[in-house]
C-alpha positions in Angstrom: -5.4 19.8 18.6 -2.2 19.4 20.1 -2.9 18.3 23.6 -1.6 15.1 21.8 1.5 16.2 21.3 4.8 16.3 23.6 7.8 17.9 22.6 11.1 17.2 24.9 12.8 19.1 23.6 15.2 19.5 20.4 13.4 17.7 17.9 12.2 14.8 19.9 8.8 14.8 19.9 6.2 12.5 21.7 2.3 11.9 20.2 -0.6 9.8 21.7 -2.8 8.4 19.2 -5.1 5.6 18.6 -2.5 3.2 17.8 -0.3 3.8 21.1 3.0 6.4 21.7 4.7 7.2 18.9 7.9 9.0 19.3 10.3 11.0 16.7 14.0 11.4 17.1 13.9 10.6 20.9 16.8 12.2 22.2 18.4 13.5 25.7 14.9 11.4 26.8 14.7 12.2 30.9 12.8 9.3 32.1 12.7 6.1 30.3 8.9 5.4 29.9 9.1 2.0 27.7 5.9 2.4 25.8 6.6 3.3 21.9 4.5 1.4 19.8 6.3 3.6 16.8 9.8 5.4 16.9 10.3 7.4 13.7 13.5 8.7 12.7 14.6 11.6 10.3 17.7 11.3 9.4 21.2 9.9 10.9 22.6 12.5 13.1 23.3 12.0 16.5 21.0 14.4 18.0 18.2 12.5 15.8 19.0 9.3 15.9 20.2 8.2 19.6 20.2 4.3 20.4 20.7 5.7 23.8 17.4 6.9 23.9 15.7 4.7 21.6 16.3 2.0 25.0 14.6 4.6 27.2 11.5 4.3 24.9 11.0 1.3 23.1 9.1 -1.8 24.3 8.8 -5.3 23.3 6.7 -4.6 20.4 8.2 -1.4 19.2 8.3 -0.4 15.2 11.1 1.2 14.5 10.8 3.3 11.2 14.3 5.2 9.2 15.0 6.5 6.2 16.3 3.9 3.6 19.3 5.1 3.2 20.4 4.7 7.3 19.1 0.9 6.6 22.8 0.0 7.8 23.1 2.4 10.5 19.9 1.5 12.2 21.1 -1.8 12.7 22.6 0.0 15.8 19.1 -0.2 17.7 18.1 -3.8 16.4 18.4 -5.3 19.3 16.1 -2.4 20.8 12.8 -3.2 19.0 11.0 -5.7 17.5 11.4 -4.7 14.2 12.8 -1.9 11.7 11.1 -1.0 8.8 12.6 1.6 6.1 11.1 4.5 3.8 11.9 6.9 1.0 11.1 10.4 0.9 8.0 11.0 -1.5 6.0 8.1 0.0 2.9 7.3 1.7 2.3 4.2 3.4 0.5 2.6 6.0 2.9 1.0 8.1 1.4 -1.7 10.6 -1.7 0.8 10.8 0.1 4.0 10.8 -0.5 6.1 7.9 2.5 8.1 7.1 3.6 10.3 4.5 7.4 11.1 3.9 8.7 14.2 2.5 12.4 15.1 1.2 14.5 16.9 4.0 17.2 18.7 3.1 19.5 22.1 2.8 19.4 24.2 -0.2 22.2 26.4 0.9 24.1 24.1 3.0 26.2 20.9 3.1 25.0 19.6 6.5 21.8 17.8 5.1 22.4 16.7 1.0 19.0 16.1 -0.8 21.0 12.8 -2.0 21.2 11.4 1.4 17.3 11.2 1.5 16.6 12.1 4.6 13.4 13.0 5.7 10.3 14.7 7.6 7.2 12.5 8.5 3.2 13.2 8.1 1.3 11.5 10.5 -2.0 11.0 10.1 -4.0 10.0 13.4 -6.5 10.8 15.1 -8.2 12.3 12.3 -5.1 14.8 11.8 -2.3 15.6 9.8 0.7 16.0 11.6 4.0 17.6 9.8 7.5 16.8 11.7 9.7 18.3 9.0 12.9 17.2 10.4 16.2 19.4 9.6 15.1 20.8 6.5 15.1 24.1 4.8 12.3 25.7 3.0 12.5 23.2 0.0 9.5 23.1 -2.7 8.3 19.8 -0.4 7.9 21.6 2.5 6.0 24.6 0.6 3.8 21.8 -1.0 2.9 19.9 2.6 -0.7 19.9 3.6 -1.2 19.7 7.1 -3.3 20.3 10.6 -0.3 21.1 12.7 3.4 21.5 11.2 6.5 21.0 13.9 9.0 23.0 12.0 13.0 23.6 12.7 13.7 27.6 13.8 17.1 27.4 14.9 19.2 28.1 11.9 22.6 27.3 11.2 22.0 23.5 10.3 18.1 24.0 9.2 15.7 26.9 8.6 16.2 30.0 10.9 13.4 32.3 12.7 12.2 34.3 9.7 12.6 31.0 7.2 10.1 28.7 8.9 7.9 31.3 9.7 7.4 31.9 5.9 6.9 28.5 5.6 4.1 28.3 7.8 2.5 31.4 7.1 2.5 29.8 3.0 1.2 26.4 4.4 -1.4 27.5 6.6 -1.7 24.7 9.2 -3.9 25.2 12.0 -0.9 25.0 14.4 2.4 25.6 14.5 4.9 24.3 17.2 8.5 25.3 16.3 11.0 23.0 17.4 15.1 22.4 17.3 16.3 25.4 19.2 17.7 26.2 22.2 19.7 23.2 22.9 22.1 22.4 20.5 21.6 25.9 18.0 19.4 28.7 18.9 18.3 30.2 21.5 15.4 29.7 24.5 13.7 33.0 22.9 13.6 31.9 19.5 10.3 30.5 19.6 8.5 33.8 20.9 10.6 35.3 17.9 9.1 33.2 15.7 5.5 33.3 16.9 6.0 36.7 16.5 6.5 36.6 12.7 3.4 34.1 12.1 0.5 35.4 11.0 -3.2 34.4 11.2 -5.2 32.5 11.0 -2.1 30.1 11.8 -1.7 29.1 15.8 1.5 29.2 17.3 2.1 26.6 20.7 5.5 26.5 22.3 5.9 23.2 23.9 9.2 23.3 24.5 9.9 24.2 28.5 13.6 25.1 29.7 
């Protein structure tokens, strides 16, 4: 189910789909494949919106999708892509053939990602599966209402959910597969993925995609 998903590190994700390559929050990319059909950005922090890394993956026909609240910021990458599309939290739409839902991503007990910024996570509907990339969020009511086959959730704490909170979330929403992200780089330890896996209950399967 997840053979088409690559986690390059942090929240940097690649998905091979029938529409081509989809990247979410490309960051610290070691290679320059220049093959993106779509690039999705969850919010404007430097470790999620990196024009330097967008340049490494974008091609001449790439569509960049960003939260509407960072429309002005996204212009830093305007010359690197064919076009930029903005979306708001809580939307369900079809963008050039890519079906997505946007889920509010925010903190409930921290100040780093206020709900008022209208930053987002994405549910991508591709190859008959629903893939949730949560972005920088806590276990919000909106996250707990997500229905998906695969969930990529932050576990590093400090700016997002920690191991225990992320495990509780996936135990509640019960995707077939949970993939921990956002650890072992800027925040969290390299061992956080394994610690998270120990707290996740069947029938959810945990796959560790980040390689250190």
